[in-house]
Residue, then its C-alpha position, 0 to 999 in steps of 0.5 A: m392326447r390319445l391316438f390309435g392306429r393299426k400296423s402291418e405284418s413283418a416277416d422278422p419281428a426282431e428286424a422290425i423292432a430294430a428298424f422301428w427304434t432306428w427310425w425313432d432315433e432319427a425322427r425324434p427331433q421332428i416328433d418332439a417338435h410336433v409335441e411342442a406344437e400340440d399337433p396330434e395329426a402330424l404325430f399320427e402321420m409320422i408315427g403311424p407308418a413306422v408302427t405299421a411295419l411291426h404287425p397288423s394286429l397290434v394297436w398303438e396309442i399315444a397317452p399321457g405319460r406317468m413321468a414323461v409328457n407322453a407314453l407311446v403304447v404298443s399293445a397286443s390288445n389282449d391277444p395272448e399270441l401277440r403279447p410277447f411281441a409287444h413286450r419285446w418291442a418295449l424291452a428294446a426301447p431307449p431309456a425314458d426321458a422327460m418327453w417319452e416313455f414306452y409301454p407294451s400295454r395300456q397303463a392304469n390312469p390315476q385320473a381315470a375318473d376325469l377322463a372322457v372320450d367320444v363313443g358313437g357320437r356321445e360323451f363317454g366319461l368314467d365318472r358316470l360308469v357303474v359296475a356290478l361285481r361278482v367274485p366266485p368263491g376261491s376264484p382269482r377273478v372278478d366278473v364285471t357287468a358295466f353300465h353307462p348312460i350312453f350304452p342303450d344308445v350305441d351298438d353292442d360292439t361299441r358298447t363292449e369296446a368302451a367297457f374294455l377301454a374303461l377297464d384298461w384305464l382303471l386297472g391297466e391292460d395287464e391287470v385286466a388280463r390277470w384278474v378280470g373274468e367275464i366282462v358284460a357291457a349292459e344296456f340296463e343298469p344292474i341293481d347292485a351297481l357301484p361307481a366304477i372307481h371302486l373296481p381297483s380296490v376290489v381287485a386288490e382284495v382278490a389279488e391279496e389272496f393269491k400272493e403266494e405260489q399255489w398249485a391246483l390238483l386235478e383229476g379226470h379221464t383220458a380220451t379212452g376212459g382211463r384215469l389221469t391226474a394233473a397239477a398246475r400252478y394256480p392261477l396260471r396265466p400267460v400274462d404273468f410270463p409275457l416273454f415265455d412263449q417257448h413250450i418245452a414238453v418233457t415226457l417220462p415213462y414210468r415202471e411202477a403204476d396202479g391199475d389205472g396206470l398212475p405212478t406209485g411206489g418208487s416211480l412216484d418218488a423218482l418223478r418227484d425227484f426229477e421235478e425237484r431237479l428240474n425246478d432247481r435248474l430252471a430257477a438257476l436259469g431264471p427265464a423259464v418256469l414249470v407250469a403243470h404236469l399230467s400223469a396217465d397211462r404210465s407216462r407223465v408229461l411236464h410242461v415248461y415255458a421259457d424265453p427262447a432267448a435263454a437257450v433253456p431246451p438244452v438244460v431240460e434235455e440234460v436233466a431228462d437224460g438222467w431219467q432211468e425208467g425209460r426213454a425220456r422225450v423232450e419236444v420244443a415248440e412256439d406257443p405264445s398263447w400257451s395252448a398246450v396247457a389250455p385246460f389249466l389256464t385260469 
């Protein structure tokens, strides 16, 4: 049984989430009765209006559970702006039981090869889906070209939606966001295609190369033509930190610089010491991470992302107050899509 729906916007997400779970507790006896009666239409009519109160752009579905009979999924559908909302909804859920479990994203289905749904009036079964895979050297991603015999007979949007749904079934929605790069739903079967059921093993091989924390070093130029240097976690993906939607930017002016305005000598040592102290404090807090820093024109900007419920900015400000080479500046903003570090996102 699989149901889909849309929701309407709420002015206060926390209140909307609390209201949903209050309703769920009250309506649970009726919901369970409809499950026992195998009445999906009644379930849709009951759950739909309650989910509608959350947000207009989230999608929801009832899918087979892993341990429970059913799983209620409220998903951002690969929208990074809404991913934190869906995860907070799931965190507020009651404990799973024999009948229900709850997820903020579509989960991989171990019986994916046996699944089939109606797509554009045609049967779309994963047993006939094939994929061509490309892994760019040194890249933490797999580019996928998918083909199914019904694809030549359906429009582009339907074909693409079916391909995304199939990848969610095979890998899970969050794993798709982590490891899958370009996705093409092809009208013709690629020459080097293989059965889609092999995709998880290829992704697992790619993921194995990036188990340890890595940083990428980058160079470039400012808008005025000056040199800049940067370092960023690699791979860098918001999906790895779904609750960290608060951006904290720390700007540190420094005294010693080369002809391009990049830090040298004692200033470079001071910046490294500052970063070490900041990382130690963030590690002690838990719900925050330093993801990148950029130096140019005698100034370094460090980018931190945090769970806003953890009160991280005062801690960052305390560390910044100890900077001795000029006035440090700390700026805080909501940034669920991590737009402030968009050039570094993998």
